[in-house]
C-alpha positions in Angstrom: 5.0 3.7 6.2 6.5 1.0 3.7 8.2 2.1 0.4 7.4 5.1 -1.4 5.0 5.8 1.6 2.4 3.5 0.5 0.5 1.4 2.7 -1.8 -1.6 1.3 -4.4 -3.3 3.1 -7.5 -5.6 2.2 -10.9 -5.1 3.2 -13.6 -7.8 2.8 -17.4 -7.7 3.5 -20.1 -10.4 1.8 -18.7 -11.2 -1.2 -16.9 -8.1 -1.9 -13.0 -7.4 -1.5 -11.6 -4.2 -1.5 -7.4 -3.8 -1.9 -6.6 -0.2 -0.8 -3.3 1.8 -1.4 -3.3 4.7 1.2 -0.4 7.2 -0.2 0.3 10.8 1.5 -1.3 13.6 -0.4 -4.4 15.4 -0.4 -7.7 13.6 0.5 -8.4 12.4 -2.9 -10.4 8.8 -3.1 -10.0 6.8 -6.1 -12.3 3.4 -6.3 -12.0 1.5 -9.7 -10.1 4.7 -11.8 -13.6 6.6 -11.1 -13.9 9.3 -8.2 -16.0 8.1 -4.8 -18.9 10.6 -6.2 -18.9 8.7 -9.4 -18.7 5.2 -7.9 -21.0 5.3 -5.3 -24.4 7.1 -6.3 -26.2 7.0 -3.2 -25.5 9.3 -0.3 -25.4 6.6 2.4 -22.5 4.3 0.6 -20.5 7.6 0.3 -20.9 7.8 4.0 -20.0 4.6 4.9 -16.7 4.9 2.8 -15.7 8.1 4.4 -16.5 7.1 8.5 -13.2 5.6 8.9 -11.4 8.7 7.6 -13.7 11.1 9.1 -13.3 9.1 12.8 -9.7 9.7 12.5 -9.7 13.2 11.1 -7.2 12.5 8.8 -9.1 14.0 5.8 -6.7 15.7 3.8 -3.6 13.7 4.8 -3.9 10.5 2.4 -4.9 9.8 -0.8 -6.5 6.4 -1.4 -6.7 4.4 -4.3 -8.8 1.1 -4.0 -9.6 -1.6 -6.6 -13.0 -3.4 -5.3 -14.2 -7.0 -7.1 -17.2 -8.7 -6.2 -20.4 -8.9 -4.2 -22.9 -5.5 -4.8 -22.5 -1.8 -3.9 -23.5 -2.0 -0.4 -21.0 -5.1 -0.1 -18.4 -2.9 -1.8 -18.7 -0.2 0.5 -18.4 -2.4 3.4 -15.4 -4.0 2.0 -13.5 -0.4 1.5 -14.7 0.5 4.8 -13.0 -2.3 6.3 -9.8 -1.7 4.1 -9.4 1.9 4.8 -9.6 1.1 8.4 -7.0 -1.4 8.4 -4.9 0.8 6.2 -5.1 3.9 8.9 -4.5 1.4 11.6 -1.2 0.9 10.4 0.2 4.0 10.4 0.0 5.0 14.2 -1.1 3.0 17.0 -3.4 5.8 18.4 -5.4 5.3 15.1 -6.0 1.9 15.3 -7.1 2.1 19.0 -9.9 4.7 18.1 -10.9 2.6 14.8 -11.3 -0.2 16.9 -13.1 1.2 19.5 -15.6 2.3 16.7 -16.0 -1.1 15.6 -14.3 -0.6 11.9 -11.4 -3.1 12.3 -14.0 -6.1 13.1 -15.0 -7.7 9.6 -18.7 -8.6 9.4 -18.6 -12.5 9.4 -22.2 -12.8 7.7 -22.1 -14.5 4.8 -24.6 -15.2 2.1 -26.0 -18.8 2.7 -25.8 -21.6 0.2 -28.7 -23.0 -1.9 -29.6 -26.4 -1.2 -30.8 -29.2 -3.2 -34.3 -29.8 -3.8 -35.2 -26.2 -2.6 -36.0 -23.3 -4.2 -33.3 -21.4 -2.4 -31.0 -21.5 0.9 -34.2 -21.4 2.8 -37.2 -21.2 1.0 -38.6 -24.8 0.0 -41.0 -25.5 -3.2 -44.6 -25.4 -2.5 -46.1 -28.6 -1.2 -49.5 -30.3 -2.4 -51.6 -33.0 -1.3 -52.7 -34.2 -4.9 
């Protein structure tokens, strides 16, 4: 652990970026100055965020303070999971191996495809008529 028992890590998914601070504490999770329950209403998103904590079995050892920007809620939850996993991996080599095996340290490389000119979207075309 670095200065003042704080570990910093960054997680990304789609357009979302999560900056995570891991502090020794009682297991509280704060996202953009809100609790986990306040920020993510859907239970599936809460489950995604909690996956690395439950896999590493460190529920009440660390407090997590995160700042999440960009993307939608689903992408933010994925970015947060990635950031928490990377921070936990810095605590010990055993956790790193465990989280790598579960696939939490691998960044999801899929991104939104850009809209092309002369088209309605990334792949969708304007409707063609013979006239």
